[in-house]
N, C-alpha and C positions, 0 to 999 in steps of 0.2 A: 587547783594544782594537785596532781597525783603524787602520792608518796614515792620516794626513790626506792629502787630495788635494794633489798637488804644485802645481797652479795654481788660480787663481781660477776660470777657465773650467771646469775639471774639477769643482770643487766646486759651481759653479752648475748644471752639467749633472746632477750627482747629486741635488741638491735639487729641481730641476725635475721629474726623472723620479719621484722618490719622492712629491713633493707631488701629482703627477698620479695616481699609483697610489692613494695614500691618499684623495684626493678622490673617485675613482671608487668605492672601497670604502665610503666614507662617504656616497655618493650626493650629494655636493656639486655644484652646477652649476659648469661651467667658468667661471673668472674671467678676463676679459680683462686683458692687460698685467701679469700677476703677475710676469713675469720682471724687471721694473725693481725691484720691491720685494725679490725674491729676491736679485738682485745686490747691492742695498744691504745686506741682512742679512749676506750672505756676506762682503762687503767689511769690514763692521764687525767681524765675528767674526775674520776673518783678521788684520786690523790689531791688534786687541786681543790675540790669541794671540801674534803675533810681536813686539809691543812697538814697532812702527814703522808709519807710514802707508805706503800702497802706493807713493807717490812717493819714499819713503825720506827725506823732509825733516823729519819730526817724530817724535821718540822718544816712546813712550807707556809708561805703567805698565799692567801686565796685571792683570786681576781674577783672583780665585781660581778661578772656574769654568772648564770646559773649552771651552765655546762650540764644540761639535762640529757637523759637518754634521747629525747627528741632531737637535740642538737647533734648528738653523736650519729643518729640516723641520717641527718642532713649532711654532715661531714662525709660520711661513708658513701652515701648515694651520689653526692657531687664527685667524690673521688672516683667512683666506678664510671660515671659518665666521662670523666677526663681520661681514664685508662682505656675505655672502649673507643672513644672518638679521636683521641690524640696520642694515645700510647699503643702498647702492644697487647692490650686486653687483659693484662695482669695488674691487679691493684698493688701499687708500690707506695712507699713512704712519700715520694714526691707528689703523688696524686692526692694525698690527704693533707699535706703540709699547709697549704694556703687555707683550707677549710678549718683546720684545727686552730691555726693562728687567729683567724677571724672569729672563731667561736670563743676563744679565750680572751682576746684583747678587745674589750668593749671601750675602755677608757685608755687612750694611747699612752698616757704618762704613767698612771698607776699600774694598769694591767701589763703594759709593756715591760716594766721593771720586774713584775712578778714572773712573767713568762721567761724573760731572759735569765733570771735567777734559777728558775726551774730547769731550763735547758742546760745550763752550765753545771748545776749541782746534782741533778738527777739523770737527765736523759744522756748527757755526754758520758756518764760513768756506767751506764747499763750495757752489758754485753749483748750484742745482737741488734742494738738500736743505733749503730753508727750511721747507716744510711738515713734513718729518720732524723737524727741530729743534724746531719749535713743539709738535708732538705729544708728543715725548719730554719736553720741559720740563713740559708739563701733567701727564704721568704721574708725573714725578719730584718734583713739588712737593707 
């Protein structure tokens, strides 16, 4: 197992590079503004892995999964495929919601509770994350 990137920016850079490489290999069209969703996924994974929000204000329970950069790459690549083939070609929160929920919830009982708590205590309160919150609630219901 490779060590996790030390900073969020390093992890975002890794995910951006690999998503770009995979997108070209899969012949997916380039998706505008994917970096915003990549940063959101990386933030969520880092917070849940570490058990605390980025601002250090809220302690979190961690799910049983690893939520690695490789899983973030998978979530984003899947989201891009959905955006391109079933959406308008722009990566949106709804395109990544199912993938991120699937990456976080490995054990439906334990991880489901962790994810629900994270959504309500952290995601719901973040400015600019309203669409993501709604998309994840729809998937989780």
